[in-house]
N, CA, C and O atoms as CSV, one atom per row, in Angstrom:
chain,resi,resn,atom,element,x,y,z
A,1,UNK,N,N,3.596,-19.731,2.164
A,1,UNK,CA,C,3.059,-18.395,1.975
A,1,UNK,C,C,4.107,-17.392,2.455
A,1,UNK,O,O,4.678,-17.548,3.534
A,2,UNK,N,N,4.347,-16.385,1.660
A,2,UNK,CA,C,5.289,-15.320,1.994
A,2,UNK,C,C,4.492,-14.084,2.394
A,2,UNK,O,O,3.399,-13.849,1.880
A,3,UNK,N,N,5.043,-13.301,3.309
A,3,UNK,CA,C,4.295,-12.169,3.861
A,3,UNK,C,C,5.216,-10.987,4.105
A,3,UNK,O,O,6.367,-11.139,4.514
A,4,UNK,N,N,4.668,-9.787,3.838
A,4,UNK,CA,C,5.356,-8.539,4.171
A,4,UNK,C,C,4.337,-7.606,4.801
A,4,UNK,O,O,3.209,-7.503,4.320
A,5,UNK,N,N,4.719,-6.932,5.865
A,5,UNK,CA,C,3.861,-5.945,6.507
A,5,UNK,C,C,4.608,-4.620,6.503
A,5,UNK,O,O,5.643,-4.471,7.153
A,6,UNK,N,N,4.067,-3.664,5.763
A,6,UNK,CA,C,4.688,-2.347,5.635
A,6,UNK,C,C,3.866,-1.364,6.458
A,6,UNK,O,O,2.653,-1.255,6.278
A,7,UNK,N,N,4.526,-0.657,7.353
A,7,UNK,CA,C,3.841,0.326,8.197
A,7,UNK,C,C,4.411,1.697,7.875
A,7,UNK,O,O,5.623,1.910,7.890
A,8,UNK,N,N,3.508,2.614,7.586
A,8,UNK,CA,C,3.883,3.965,7.210
A,8,UNK,C,C,3.218,4.940,8.167
A,8,UNK,O,O,2.006,4.887,8.378
A,9,UNK,N,N,4.014,5.829,8.742
A,9,UNK,CA,C,3.484,6.930,9.556
A,9,UNK,C,C,3.616,8.187,8.717
A,9,UNK,O,O,4.723,8.589,8.358
A,10,UNK,N,N,2.490,8.807,8.405
A,10,UNK,CA,C,2.523,9.983,7.529
A,10,UNK,C,C,1.325,10.865,7.872
A,10,UNK,O,O,0.232,10.345,8.097
A,11,UNK,N,N,1.502,12.176,7.919
A,11,UNK,CA,C,0.381,13.057,8.257
A,11,UNK,C,C,-0.763,12.982,7.244
A,11,UNK,O,O,-1.893,13.345,7.570
A,12,UNK,N,N,-0.495,12.526,6.044
A,12,UNK,CA,C,-1.539,12.391,5.022
A,12,UNK,C,C,-1.859,10.919,4.746
A,12,UNK,O,O,-2.144,10.542,3.610
A,13,UNK,N,N,-1.810,10.106,5.776
A,13,UNK,CA,C,-2.081,8.669,5.632
A,13,UNK,C,C,-3.470,8.408,5.057
A,13,UNK,O,O,-3.654,7.452,4.303
A,14,UNK,N,N,-4.440,9.237,5.400
A,14,UNK,CA,C,-5.790,9.039,4.876
A,14,UNK,C,C,-5.817,9.205,3.355
A,14,UNK,O,O,-6.461,8.421,2.659
A,15,UNK,N,N,-5.133,10.205,2.846
A,15,UNK,CA,C,-5.075,10.434,1.400
A,15,UNK,C,C,-4.373,9.267,0.712
A,15,UNK,O,O,-4.826,8.790,-0.328
A,16,UNK,N,N,-3.284,8.819,1.287
A,16,UNK,CA,C,-2.536,7.695,0.721
A,16,UNK,C,C,-3.414,6.453,0.707
A,16,UNK,O,O,-3.429,5.718,-0.280
A,17,UNK,N,N,-4.140,6.214,1.784
A,17,UNK,CA,C,-5.036,5.055,1.851
A,17,UNK,C,C,-6.095,5.127,0.760
A,17,UNK,O,O,-6.340,4.143,0.062
A,18,UNK,N,N,-6.725,6.290,0.611
A,18,UNK,CA,C,-7.771,6.437,-0.419
A,18,UNK,C,C,-7.207,6.219,-1.819
A,18,UNK,O,O,-7.918,5.762,-2.714
A,19,UNK,N,N,-5.949,6.543,-2.006
A,19,UNK,CA,C,-5.321,6.383,-3.312
A,19,UNK,C,C,-5.023,4.928,-3.642
A,19,UNK,O,O,-5.267,4.491,-4.767
A,20,UNK,N,N,-4.503,4.171,-2.685
A,20,UNK,CA,C,-4.094,2.784,-2.977
A,20,UNK,C,C,-5.178,1.748,-2.699
A,20,UNK,O,O,-5.072,0.616,-3.169
A,21,UNK,N,N,-6.218,2.107,-1.946
A,21,UNK,CA,C,-7.258,1.121,-1.625
A,21,UNK,C,C,-7.896,0.501,-2.870
A,21,UNK,O,O,-8.082,-0.716,-2.899
A,22,UNK,N,N,-8.242,1.282,-3.904
A,22,UNK,CA,C,-8.839,0.641,-5.085
A,22,UNK,C,C,-7.957,-0.453,-5.689
A,22,UNK,O,O,-8.463,-1.462,-6.181
A,23,UNK,N,N,-6.652,-0.252,-5.653
A,23,UNK,CA,C,-5.742,-1.279,-6.164
A,23,UNK,C,C,-5.812,-2.542,-5.322
A,23,UNK,O,O,-5.702,-3.649,-5.850
A,24,UNK,N,N,-5.993,-2.384,-4.017
A,24,UNK,CA,C,-6.027,-3.549,-3.128
A,24,UNK,C,C,-7.282,-4.386,-3.337
A,24,UNK,O,O,-7.311,-5.555,-2.955
A,25,UNK,N,N,-8.314,-3.810,-3.935
A,25,UNK,CA,C,-9.562,-4.533,-4.180
A,25,UNK,C,C,-9.530,-5.331,-5.483
A,25,UNK,O,O,-10.400,-6.167,-5.725
A,26,UNK,N,N,-8.537,-5.073,-6.308
A,26,UNK,CA,C,-8.387,-5.818,-7.554
A,26,UNK,C,C,-7.830,-7.207,-7.263
A,26,UNK,O,O,-7.034,-7.387,-6.341
A,27,UNK,N,N,-8.248,-8.163,-8.041
A,27,UNK,CA,C,-7.724,-9.528,-7.904
A,27,UNK,C,C,-6.348,-9.600,-8.559
A,27,UNK,O,O,-6.207,-9.367,-9.760
A,28,UNK,N,N,-5.351,-9.919,-7.767
A,28,UNK,CA,C,-3.986,-10.060,-8.260
A,28,UNK,C,C,-3.604,-11.538,-8.129
A,28,UNK,O,O,-3.699,-12.103,-7.040
A,29,UNK,N,N,-3.179,-12.160,-9.213
A,29,UNK,CA,C,-2.817,-13.580,-9.119
A,29,UNK,C,C,-1.745,-13.817,-8.058
A,29,UNK,O,O,-0.748,-13.098,-7.992
A,30,UNK,N,N,-1.963,-14.824,-7.243
A,30,UNK,CA,C,-1.004,-15.295,-6.244
A,30,UNK,C,C,-0.764,-14.320,-5.096
A,30,UNK,O,O,0.141,-14.545,-4.292
A,31,UNK,N,N,-1.548,-13.239,-4.993
A,31,UNK,CA,C,-1.277,-12.218,-3.985
A,31,UNK,C,C,-2.561,-11.715,-3.345
A,31,UNK,O,O,-3.574,-11.534,-4.021
A,32,UNK,N,N,-2.511,-11.490,-2.027
A,32,UNK,CA,C,-3.628,-10.889,-1.289
A,32,UNK,C,C,-3.104,-9.654,-0.565
A,32,UNK,O,O,-2.008,-9.669,-0.004
A,33,UNK,N,N,-3.902,-8.582,-0.582
A,33,UNK,CA,C,-3.501,-7.303,0.008
A,33,UNK,C,C,-4.543,-6.893,1.045
A,33,UNK,O,O,-5.746,-7.012,0.814
A,34,UNK,N,N,-4.068,-6.413,2.183
A,34,UNK,CA,C,-4.961,-5.859,3.210
A,34,UNK,C,C,-4.393,-4.518,3.665
A,34,UNK,O,O,-3.226,-4.418,4.044
A,35,UNK,N,N,-5.245,-3.485,3.621
A,35,UNK,CA,C,-4.820,-2.147,4.042
A,35,UNK,C,C,-5.660,-1.724,5.233
A,35,UNK,O,O,-6.887,-1.827,5.206
A,36,UNK,N,N,-4.997,-1.245,6.282
A,36,UNK,CA,C,-5.692,-0.685,7.439
A,36,UNK,C,C,-5.029,0.640,7.797
A,36,UNK,O,O,-3.844,0.855,7.543
A,37,UNK,N,N,-5.829,1.522,8.394
A,37,UNK,CA,C,-5.296,2.825,8.794
A,37,UNK,C,C,-5.899,3.223,10.125
A,37,UNK,O,O,-7.086,3.012,10.377
A,38,UNK,N,N,-5.073,3.795,10.963
A,38,UNK,CA,C,-5.529,4.387,12.212
A,38,UNK,C,C,-4.769,5.698,12.376
A,38,UNK,O,O,-3.556,5.711,12.584
A,39,UNK,N,N,-5.505,6.794,12.278
A,39,UNK,CA,C,-4.921,8.140,12.344
A,39,UNK,C,C,-3.849,8.300,11.266
A,39,UNK,O,O,-4.152,8.203,10.077
A,40,UNK,N,N,-2.599,8.544,11.668
A,40,UNK,CA,C,-1.549,8.753,10.677
A,40,UNK,C,C,-0.725,7.496,10.415
A,40,UNK,O,O,0.361,7.574,9.840
A,41,UNK,N,N,-1.232,6.347,10.831
A,41,UNK,CA,C,-0.522,5.078,10.659
A,41,UNK,C,C,-1.253,4.233,9.620
A,41,UNK,O,O,-2.429,3.906,9.785
A,42,UNK,N,N,-0.546,3.886,8.556
A,42,UNK,CA,C,-1.096,3.069,7.484
A,42,UNK,C,C,-0.347,1.748,7.467
A,42,UNK,O,O,0.884,1.724,7.447
A,43,UNK,N,N,-1.088,0.658,7.475
A,43,UNK,CA,C,-0.479,-0.663,7.457
A,43,UNK,C,C,-0.900,-1.387,6.188
A,43,UNK,O,O,-2.081,-1.425,5.843
A,44,UNK,N,N,0.063,-1.950,5.511
A,44,UNK,CA,C,-0.165,-2.685,4.282
A,44,UNK,C,C,0.368,-4.098,4.480
A,44,UNK,O,O,1.571,-4.299,4.641
A,45,UNK,N,N,-0.526,-5.063,4.469
A,45,UNK,CA,C,-0.138,-6.471,4.615
A,45,UNK,C,C,-0.260,-7.129,3.252
A,45,UNK,O,O,-1.324,-7.112,2.634
A,46,UNK,N,N,0.834,-7.706,2.792
A,46,UNK,CA,C,0.871,-8.386,1.505
A,46,UNK,C,C,1.216,-9.843,1.759
A,46,UNK,O,O,2.226,-10.150,2.393
A,47,UNK,N,N,0.368,-10.741,1.258
A,47,UNK,CA,C,0.635,-12.173,1.347
A,47,UNK,C,C,0.671,-12.725,-0.063
A,47,UNK,O,O,-0.175,-12.399,-0.896
A,48,UNK,N,N,1.664,-13.568,-0.320
A,48,UNK,CA,C,1.839,-14.076,-1.666
A,48,UNK,C,C,2.293,-15.522,-1.639
A,48,UNK,O,O,2.912,-15.986,-0.681
A,49,UNK,N,N,1.970,-16.219,-2.713
A,49,UNK,CA,C,2.344,-17.632,-2.807
A,49,UNK,C,C,3.812,-17.826,-3.151
A,49,UNK,O,O,4.381,-18.880,-2.867
A,50,UNK,N,N,4.432,-16.819,-3.760
A,50,UNK,CA,C,5.847,-16.948,-4.094
A,50,UNK,C,C,6.563,-15.609,-3.933
A,50,UNK,O,O,5.934,-14.553,-3.883
A,51,UNK,N,N,7.858,-15.676,-3.854
A,51,UNK,CA,C,8.677,-14.498,-3.587
A,51,UNK,C,C,8.597,-13.488,-4.729
A,51,UNK,O,O,8.592,-12.283,-4.479
A,52,UNK,N,N,8.535,-13.950,-5.964
A,52,UNK,CA,C,8.478,-13.022,-7.091
A,52,UNK,C,C,7.210,-12.172,-7.070
A,52,UNK,O,O,7.267,-10.967,-7.315
A,53,UNK,N,N,6.087,-12.782,-6.782
A,53,UNK,CA,C,4.829,-12.037,-6.701
A,53,UNK,C,C,4.853,-11.075,-5.510
A,53,UNK,O,O,4.337,-9.961,-5.602
A,54,UNK,N,N,5.445,-11.496,-4.407
A,54,UNK,CA,C,5.562,-10.627,-3.231
A,54,UNK,C,C,6.418,-9.402,-3.555
A,54,UNK,O,O,6.041,-8.277,-3.227
A,55,UNK,N,N,7.538,-9.613,-4.182
A,55,UNK,CA,C,8.433,-8.516,-4.554
A,55,UNK,C,C,7.737,-7.544,-5.498
A,55,UNK,O,O,7.852,-6.330,-5.330
A,56,UNK,N,N,7.025,-8.059,-6.477
A,56,UNK,CA,C,6.322,-7.200,-7.430
A,56,UNK,C,C,5.262,-6.359,-6.727
A,56,UNK,O,O,5.127,-5.168,-7.006
A,57,UNK,N,N,4.515,-6.969,-5.825
A,57,UNK,CA,C,3.474,-6.233,-5.093
A,57,UNK,C,C,4.087,-5.165,-4.187
A,57,UNK,O,O,3.589,-4.041,-4.126
A,58,UNK,N,N,5.160,-5.513,-3.488
A,58,UNK,CA,C,5.835,-4.536,-2.620
A,58,UNK,C,C,6.303,-3.339,-3.449
A,58,UNK,O,O,6.055,-2.190,-3.082
A,59,UNK,N,N,6.974,-3.607,-4.556
A,59,UNK,CA,C,7.471,-2.519,-5.407
A,59,UNK,C,C,6.333,-1.638,-5.903
A,59,UNK,O,O,6.432,-0.412,-5.855
A,60,UNK,N,N,5.260,-2.248,-6.377
A,60,UNK,CA,C,4.130,-1.474,-6.898
A,60,UNK,C,C,3.506,-0.612,-5.807
A,60,UNK,O,O,3.300,0.584,-6.011
A,61,UNK,N,N,3.206,-1.196,-4.663
A,61,UNK,CA,C,2.539,-0.441,-3.597
A,61,UNK,C,C,3.433,0.654,-3.026
A,61,UNK,O,O,2.949,1.743,-2.719
A,62,UNK,N,N,4.714,0.388,-2.880
A,62,UNK,CA,C,5.610,1.441,-2.385
A,62,UNK,C,C,5.662,2.609,-3.354
A,62,UNK,O,O,5.673,3.766,-2.934
A,63,UNK,N,N,5.694,2.315,-4.652
A,63,UNK,CA,C,5.694,3.403,-5.643
A,63,UNK,C,C,4.395,4.190,-5.593
A,63,UNK,O,O,4.419,5.421,-5.607
A,64,UNK,N,N,3.259,3.497,-5.535
A,64,UNK,CA,C,1.964,4.182,-5.484
A,64,UNK,C,C,1.834,5.025,-4.218
A,64,UNK,O,O,1.337,6.151,-4.263
A,65,UNK,N,N,2.282,4.476,-3.087
A,65,UNK,CA,C,2.188,5.211,-1.831
A,65,UNK,C,C,3.092,6.442,-1.862
A,65,UNK,O,O,2.701,7.515,-1.402
A,66,UNK,N,N,4.295,6.287,-2.401
A,66,UNK,CA,C,5.211,7.418,-2.513
A,66,UNK,C,C,4.627,8.490,-3.425
A,66,UNK,O,O,4.681,9.677,-3.102
A,67,UNK,N,N,4.071,8.082,-4.554
A,67,UNK,CA,C,3.475,9.030,-5.483
A,67,UNK,C,C,2.309,9.773,-4.829
A,67,UNK,O,O,2.195,10.991,-4.966
A,68,UNK,N,N,1.450,9.051,-4.124
A,68,UNK,CA,C,0.305,9.678,-3.452
A,68,UNK,C,C,0.770,10.680,-2.405
A,68,UNK,O,O,0.208,11.769,-2.298
A,69,UNK,N,N,1.796,10.321,-1.629
A,69,UNK,CA,C,2.315,11.221,-0.594
A,69,UNK,C,C,2.915,12.476,-1.221
A,69,UNK,O,O,2.687,13.579,-0.723
A,70,UNK,N,N,3.668,12.330,-2.292
A,70,UNK,CA,C,4.290,13.491,-2.953
A,70,UNK,C,C,3.240,14.426,-3.537
A,70,UNK,O,O,3.342,15.646,-3.406
A,71,UNK,N,N,2.241,13.855,-4.176
A,71,UNK,CA,C,1.182,14.681,-4.760
A,71,UNK,C,C,0.401,15.390,-3.668
A,71,UNK,O,O,0.119,16.583,-3.785
A,72,UNK,N,N,0.048,14.676,-2.611
A,72,UNK,CA,C,-0.708,15.279,-1.508
A,72,UNK,C,C,0.071,16.412,-0.859
A,72,UNK,O,O,-0.506,17.441,-0.507
A,73,UNK,N,N,1.372,16.232,-0.698
A,73,UNK,CA,C,2.194,17.283,-0.114
A,73,UNK,C,C,2.292,18.503,-1.031
A,73,UNK,O,O,2.368,19.638,-0.562
A,74,UNK,N,N,2.290,18.262,-2.314
A,74,UNK,CA,C,2.456,19.350,-3.271
A,74,UNK,C,C,1.168,20.148,-3.488
A,74,UNK,O,O,1.197,21.378,-3.534
A,75,UNK,N,N,0.034,19.442,-3.620
A,75,UNK,CA,C,-1.206,20.154,-3.936
A,75,UNK,C,C,-2.195,20.188,-2.792
A,75,UNK,O,O,-3.201,20.892,-2.872
A,76,UNK,N,N,-1.937,19.445,-1.730
A,76,UNK,CA,C,-2.869,19.397,-0.604
A,76,UNK,C,C,-3.929,18.337,-0.809
A,76,UNK,O,O,-3.913,17.611,-1.804
A,77,UNK,N,N,-4.845,18.252,0.131
A,77,UNK,CA,C,-5.883,17.211,0.091
A,77,UNK,C,C,-6.867,17.496,-1.002
A,77,UNK,O,O,-7.814,16.734,-1.194
């Protein structure tokens, strides 16, 4: 099992969490996602059966989180 834990400190962590949480509830082959948040700290744990699936999940979630943060900063909550 391969694992990545991404920790993000951001003043709009709650908005980012609300944006990516629905994706984490979807069934993704070979991959499990867990999202937790405490104040401005967002933690994303990705576990995967192989490196390719792990890389794909990391890339997708980082893009979604970046997009959510940029939009939140631009238009507000």
